[in-house]
C-alpha positions as CSV (number, residue, x, y, z in Angstrom):
1,M,134.7,70.8,110.6
2,N,131.5,69.8,112.3
3,I,130.0,67.0,110.3
4,L,126.8,66.6,112.5
5,P,124.8,69.2,110.5
6,W,125.7,67.4,107.3
7,I,124.6,64.0,108.7
8,I,121.3,65.5,109.9
9,W,120.6,67.1,106.6
10,I,121.5,64.0,104.6
11,L,119.2,61.9,106.7
12,S,116.3,64.3,106.1
13,S,117.1,64.3,102.3
14,I,116.9,60.5,102.3
15,F,113.5,60.7,103.8
16,I,112.5,63.0,100.9
17,I,113.8,60.4,98.5
18,F,111.5,57.8,100.0
19,K,108.6,60.3,99.5
20,S,109.6,60.8,95.9
21,I,109.6,57.1,95.2
22,Q,105.8,57.0,95.6
23,L,105.2,58.8,92.2
24,P,106.9,56.2,90.0
25,F,105.9,53.3,92.3
26,F,102.3,53.8,91.6
27,D,102.9,54.4,88.0
28,V,104.6,51.1,87.4
29,A,102.6,49.0,89.8
30,A,99.1,50.4,89.0
31,A,97.8,47.4,87.1
32,K,99.0,44.9,89.7
33,I,97.6,47.0,92.6
34,A,94.3,47.2,90.8
35,T,94.2,43.4,90.4
36,S,95.2,42.8,94.0
37,L,92.6,45.2,95.4
38,S,89.9,44.5,92.8
39,A,89.8,48.2,92.0
40,D,88.5,49.7,88.8
41,E,90.1,52.7,87.1
42,E,88.2,55.3,89.1
43,I,89.0,53.7,92.5
44,L,92.6,53.2,91.5
45,S,92.9,56.9,90.6
46,S,91.5,57.8,94.0
47,I,94.0,55.5,95.8
48,S,96.8,57.2,94.0
49,A,95.6,60.8,94.2
50,I,94.7,60.7,98.0
51,Y,98.4,60.6,98.9
52,F,99.2,63.8,97.0
53,Y,96.0,65.6,98.1
54,T,96.8,64.7,101.7
55,Y,100.4,66.0,101.1
56,A,99.2,69.2,99.6
57,T,96.4,69.9,102.1
58,L,98.9,69.6,105.0
59,Q,101.6,72.0,103.7
60,I,100.2,75.1,105.4
61,P,99.7,73.4,108.8
62,V,103.1,71.8,108.5
63,G,104.6,75.2,107.7
64,L,103.0,76.6,110.9
65,I,104.4,73.8,113.0
66,F,107.9,74.3,111.7
67,D,107.7,78.1,112.3
68,R,106.7,77.3,115.9
69,F,109.0,74.4,116.7
70,N,112.4,73.0,115.8
71,A,112.6,70.4,113.2
72,K,113.5,67.2,115.2
73,K,110.2,66.2,116.8
74,P,107.9,66.9,113.8
75,L,110.3,65.0,111.5
76,I,110.4,62.0,113.9
77,F,106.6,61.9,113.8
78,A,106.7,62.2,110.0
79,I,109.1,59.4,109.4
80,T,107.1,57.2,111.8
81,C,103.9,57.9,109.9
82,S,105.5,57.3,106.5
83,A,107.0,54.0,107.6
84,I,103.9,52.6,109.3
85,G,101.7,53.7,106.3
86,A,104.0,51.9,103.8
87,C,104.0,48.7,105.8
88,L,100.2,48.8,106.2
89,F,99.6,49.6,102.6
90,S,101.7,46.5,101.6
91,I,99.1,44.3,103.3
92,A,96.0,46.2,102.3
93,D,93.3,43.8,101.1
94,D,90.6,46.3,99.9
95,P,90.4,49.8,98.5
96,V,89.1,51.4,101.7
97,H,92.0,50.3,103.8
98,A,94.4,51.2,100.9
99,I,93.1,54.8,100.9
100,I,93.4,55.0,104.7
101,Y,97.0,53.8,104.6
102,R,97.9,56.2,101.7
103,I,96.5,59.0,103.8
104,I,98.9,58.0,106.6
105,M,101.8,57.9,104.2
106,G,100.8,61.3,102.8
107,T,100.7,62.8,106.3
108,G,104.2,61.7,107.0
109,S,105.6,62.8,103.7
110,A,104.0,66.2,104.0
111,F,106.7,67.1,106.6
112,G,109.7,66.1,104.5
113,F,110.6,68.9,102.2
114,I,109.7,71.8,104.5
115,G,111.4,70.0,107.4
116,S,114.6,69.6,105.5
117,L,114.7,73.3,104.6
118,K,114.0,74.1,108.3
119,L,117.1,72.0,109.2
120,I,119.2,74.0,106.7
121,Q,118.0,77.2,108.4
122,E,118.8,75.8,111.9
123,W,122.2,74.3,111.1
124,F,123.8,76.2,108.3
125,P,124.8,79.8,107.6
126,P,122.2,81.7,105.5
127,E,124.5,82.0,102.4
128,K,124.3,78.2,102.0
129,F,120.5,78.1,101.9
130,S,120.0,78.4,98.1
131,T,122.7,75.7,97.3
132,L,121.5,73.2,99.9
133,A,117.9,73.9,99.0
134,G,118.7,73.1,95.4
135,I,120.3,69.7,96.4
136,T,117.2,69.0,98.6
137,G,115.0,69.8,95.6
138,T,116.9,67.2,93.7
139,A,116.0,64.7,96.3
140,T,112.3,65.3,95.7
141,T,112.8,64.1,92.1
142,L,115.2,61.3,92.6
143,G,112.4,58.8,92.9
144,G,111.7,59.1,89.2
145,V,115.1,57.7,88.5
146,F,114.0,54.5,90.3
147,G,111.1,53.9,87.8
148,L,112.9,51.2,85.9
149,P,114.5,49.4,89.0
150,L,111.1,49.5,90.7
151,D,109.5,48.0,87.6
152,W,112.0,45.1,87.7
153,A,111.6,44.6,91.4
154,I,107.9,44.6,91.3
155,N,107.8,42.1,88.5
156,A,110.4,40.0,90.3
157,I,109.0,39.8,93.9
158,G,105.6,41.7,93.8
159,W,104.4,45.2,94.7
160,R,103.5,44.2,98.2
161,E,107.0,43.0,99.0
162,V,108.6,46.1,97.5
163,M,106.4,48.4,99.5
164,M,107.1,46.4,102.7
165,V,110.8,46.8,102.1
166,I,110.3,50.6,101.6
167,G,108.5,50.8,104.9
168,L,111.1,48.8,106.8
169,M,113.9,50.9,105.4
170,Q,112.2,54.0,106.7
171,F,112.1,52.4,110.2
172,L,115.9,52.1,110.0
173,L,116.1,55.8,108.9
174,L,113.9,56.7,111.9
175,A,116.4,55.1,114.2
176,L,119.3,56.9,112.7
177,F,117.5,60.2,112.7
178,Y,116.6,59.8,116.3
179,I,120.2,59.1,117.3
180,F,121.9,61.9,115.4
181,T,119.4,64.8,115.3
182,R,119.7,67.6,117.9
183,E,117.6,70.7,118.6
184,P,119.8,73.8,118.2
185,K,119.0,77.2,119.4
186,Q,117.6,79.0,116.4
187,P,118.3,82.7,116.1
188,I,115.7,85.1,114.9
189,P,116.4,85.8,111.2
190,K,117.3,89.3,110.1
191,N,114.5,91.2,108.6
192,T,116.0,92.0,105.2
193,E,113.3,90.6,102.9
194,I,112.0,92.6,100.0
195,E,108.5,92.7,101.5
196,D,107.5,93.3,105.1
197,S,106.5,90.3,107.1
198,P,102.8,90.2,107.9
199,K,102.1,92.7,110.6
200,D,99.6,90.2,112.1
201,K,101.8,87.3,113.2
202,K,98.7,85.2,113.9
203,T,98.1,82.2,111.6
204,I,95.1,83.6,109.7
205,G,96.6,87.1,109.4
206,G,99.9,85.6,108.1
207,I,98.2,83.5,105.4
208,F,95.9,86.2,104.2
209,G,98.8,88.7,104.2
210,M,100.6,86.3,101.8
211,L,97.5,85.8,99.6
212,R,97.2,89.6,99.3
213,N,100.8,90.0,98.3
214,K,101.1,90.2,94.6
215,Q,104.8,89.2,94.7
216,C,103.9,86.1,96.6
217,L,101.2,85.1,94.1
218,L,103.4,85.7,91.1
219,N,106.1,83.5,92.7
220,I,103.6,80.8,93.4
221,S,102.4,81.0,89.8
222,F,106.0,80.5,88.4
223,G,106.9,77.7,90.8
224,T,103.8,75.8,90.1
225,A,104.1,76.2,86.3
226,M,107.6,74.8,86.3
227,C,106.5,71.7,88.1
228,V,103.4,70.6,86.1
229,I,105.6,68.6,83.8
230,Y,106.4,66.2,86.7
231,G,102.8,65.3,87.1
232,G,101.2,65.6,83.6
233,F,104.1,64.0,81.8
234,G,106.6,62.3,84.3
235,G,104.0,61.1,86.7
236,L,101.3,59.5,84.5
237,W,101.0,60.2,80.8
238,G,104.6,60.5,79.6
239,A,105.3,56.8,79.2
240,N,102.1,56.2,77.3
241,Y,103.0,59.1,74.9
242,I,106.4,57.7,74.3
243,M,105.0,54.2,73.6
244,Q,102.7,55.8,71.0
245,Y,105.4,58.1,69.6
246,Y,107.9,55.3,68.9
247,K,105.6,52.2,68.9
248,I,107.6,50.5,71.7
249,E,107.0,48.5,74.8
250,D,106.3,50.0,78.2
251,V,109.7,49.0,79.8
252,H,111.6,50.8,76.9
253,A,109.2,53.8,77.2
254,A,109.8,54.0,80.9
255,S,113.6,54.0,80.3
256,I,113.3,56.9,77.9
257,G,110.9,58.8,80.3
258,S,113.4,58.5,83.1
259,Y,115.6,61.1,81.3
260,L,113.2,63.7,82.6
261,F,114.0,62.8,86.1
262,I,117.7,62.4,85.4
263,G,117.7,66.0,84.2
264,S,115.6,67.1,87.3
265,T,118.4,65.8,89.5
266,I,120.8,68.3,88.0
267,G,118.5,71.3,87.6
268,P,117.7,72.2,91.2
269,I,121.3,71.8,92.3
270,F,122.6,74.0,89.4
271,F,120.0,76.7,89.8
272,G,120.3,76.7,93.6
273,W,124.1,77.2,93.2
274,L,123.6,79.9,90.5
275,S,121.0,81.7,92.7
276,S,123.5,82.0,95.5
277,R,126.0,83.6,93.2
278,I,124.0,85.8,90.9
279,Q,122.2,88.8,92.5
280,N,119.2,88.6,90.0
281,N,117.0,85.6,90.4
282,K,114.4,87.1,88.1
283,N,116.6,86.8,85.0
284,I,117.5,83.2,85.9
285,M,113.8,82.3,86.2
286,L,112.9,84.0,83.0
287,F,115.7,82.3,81.0
288,A,115.0,78.8,82.3
289,G,111.2,79.2,81.9
290,I,111.6,80.1,78.2
291,A,114.1,77.3,77.7
292,S,111.7,74.8,79.3
293,A,108.8,75.9,77.1
294,I,110.8,75.6,74.0
295,S,112.1,72.2,75.0
296,L,108.7,70.8,75.9
297,S,107.2,72.2,72.7
298,S,109.9,70.3,70.7
299,I,109.0,66.9,72.0
300,V,105.2,67.6,71.8
301,Y,105.0,69.2,68.3
302,I,108.0,67.8,66.3
303,E,107.5,64.4,64.8
304,N,110.0,61.6,64.1
305,L,112.7,62.8,66.6
306,P,115.5,60.2,67.0
307,I,115.3,58.5,70.4
308,I,118.7,59.9,71.4
309,V,117.5,63.5,70.6
310,F,114.2,62.9,72.4
311,E,116.1,61.7,75.5
312,F,118.4,64.7,75.4
313,I,115.6,67.2,75.1
314,L,113.7,65.4,77.9
315,S,116.7,65.7,80.1
316,L,116.9,69.4,79.2
317,I,113.3,69.8,80.3
318,G,114.2,68.3,83.6
319,I,117.2,70.6,84.0
320,F,115.3,73.8,83.1
321,S,112.3,72.9,85.2
322,G,114.6,72.6,88.2
323,V,114.5,76.4,88.3
324,Y,111.4,76.0,90.4
325,I,113.8,75.7,93.4
326,I,114.4,79.5,93.2
327,S,110.7,80.0,94.0
328,Y,111.4,78.4,97.4
329,T,114.3,80.8,98.1
330,Y,112.1,83.6,97.0
331,A,109.3,82.5,99.3
332,K,111.8,82.3,102.2
333,N,113.1,85.8,101.5
334,L,109.7,87.3,101.3
335,Y,108.8,86.2,104.9
336,P,111.9,85.2,106.9
337,R,110.0,85.2,110.2
338,L,107.3,83.0,108.7
339,S,109.5,81.2,106.2
340,S,108.1,77.7,106.7
341,L,104.5,79.0,106.3
342,S,105.5,80.9,103.2
343,I,107.2,77.8,101.8
344,G,104.2,75.6,102.9
345,L,101.8,77.8,101.0
346,L,104.0,77.6,97.9
347,N,104.3,73.8,98.2
348,T,100.5,73.4,98.7
349,V,99.8,75.1,95.3
350,V,102.7,73.3,93.6
351,Y,101.5,69.9,94.6
352,L,97.9,70.7,93.8
353,G,99.2,71.8,90.4
354,I,101.1,68.5,89.9
355,G,98.1,66.5,90.8
356,G,95.8,68.8,88.8
357,S,97.9,68.6,85.7
358,Q,97.4,64.8,85.6
359,Q,93.6,65.3,85.7
360,I,93.7,68.1,83.2
361,V,95.7,66.2,80.7
362,G,93.5,63.1,81.2
363,F,90.4,65.2,80.7
364,L,91.8,66.8,77.5
365,L,92.9,63.4,76.2
366,Q,89.4,62.0,76.7
367,F,87.8,65.1,75.2
368,H,89.9,65.2,72.1
369,S,89.7,61.4,71.5
370,N,85.9,61.3,72.0
371,Q,86.3,58.3,74.3
372,A,83.8,57.6,77.1
373,S,86.8,56.6,79.3
374,L,90.5,56.2,79.1
375,E,90.6,52.5,79.8
376,N,92.3,51.7,76.5
377,V,95.1,54.3,76.3
378,S,96.6,52.4,73.3
379,Q,93.8,53.9,71.2
380,L,95.0,57.4,71.8
381,S,96.7,59.2,68.9
382,L,99.7,61.5,68.9
383,A,97.2,64.3,68.0
384,D,95.3,63.6,71.2
385,Y,98.5,63.8,73.2
386,R,99.6,67.0,71.5
387,F,96.3,68.6,72.2
388,A,96.4,67.6,75.9
389,F,100.1,68.4,76.5
390,S,99.5,71.9,75.0
391,S,98.0,72.7,78.4
392,M,101.4,72.2,80.1
393,V,103.0,74.5,77.5
394,F,100.4,77.1,78.3
395,F,100.9,76.9,82.0
396,I,104.7,77.4,81.6
397,I,104.0,80.4,79.4
398,I,101.8,81.8,82.2
399,G,104.7,81.2,84.6
400,I,107.1,83.1,82.3
401,I,104.7,86.1,82.2
402,S,104.6,86.0,86.0
403,T,108.4,86.5,86.2
404,L,108.1,89.7,84.2
405,F,106.3,91.3,87.2
406,L,108.5,89.9,89.9
407,K,110.9,92.2,91.8
408,K,114.6,91.4,91.9
409,T,115.6,89.6,95.1
410,N,118.8,89.1,96.9
411,P,119.0,85.3,97.4
412,V,120.9,85.5,100.7
413,I,119.4,86.7,103.9
């Protein structure tokens, strides 16, 4: 058995984990970062959001790069940017430099997920794609599991020191990736997709061909809908809601909220595995979407749930939301000759949806509470949160409706 492909893929997945740590890091360190950089709420939000907007903006260009080149050199560039950006951010002394360094970090991270999927295509047989893509998808959410340890570490040694350690560890990863990664000869994929690849292989023609493809748009709608929970709940507002729901401190609320990400480590693996064995992805997506909507509605609209029940339901939401990984298999199958571009387009909208869900929920909270700003979130009521979180339930329902019009796909090319 050749273990080199597994080593290369594992290293790329570790890079994705470093990327995923950025979401809970900023959540738990926000107050300390604001104090260190003398940043108000608006500026702090900009420092946080610029990372994700950079990531989302670059997904289509990154997809084009991986469709043209093998994965090694782009990923070396990406890990280097991410490591340098993290180290520089740890020593930032004003908001302007902090934003610049977050852009550098976002640029590097933008290559991670698509690059890892590209490595799977280069080094593994096609029938393993769905399963390994599912495990890779889990890596994108593993950062959430580190929320509580990050909170402890930041309180113990400081957010700057923790970020510097993250940067230095990525330099070590860079060295290992450079040593072990090779550039294999990549065969042209067989054209067995359910839709013809764009006749115009040029960049603009390929993108517009995808945007005109109803199946592509429906798939994007579903994948994005299943991921909004990670931004609107797991990335920003969930811990505050749990604090208000149970009248508990932030550390305990963060511990409860981590169950979403624990579930999300299981979901992509399970649904990736299931997709490779069941010849009807549409039914899987429909079932998981409905289950996710019901589970989310339970913790939003039902009062006085025991903590253990709340944690269990939150983990179920994480598991069912993991079905988003099938959207990436679907995107790959739609355009095997432009698979990285297709995945990049999907990933662009997904991350815009994740970032947008935070802002939509925040706007609805402010609207329903009649507050001029959200500086004092402790004044928000459960009714405010229920009103705002209803937007995420609505988005998931839209995703469910989208699956009704999707064609059945064969998950293996």
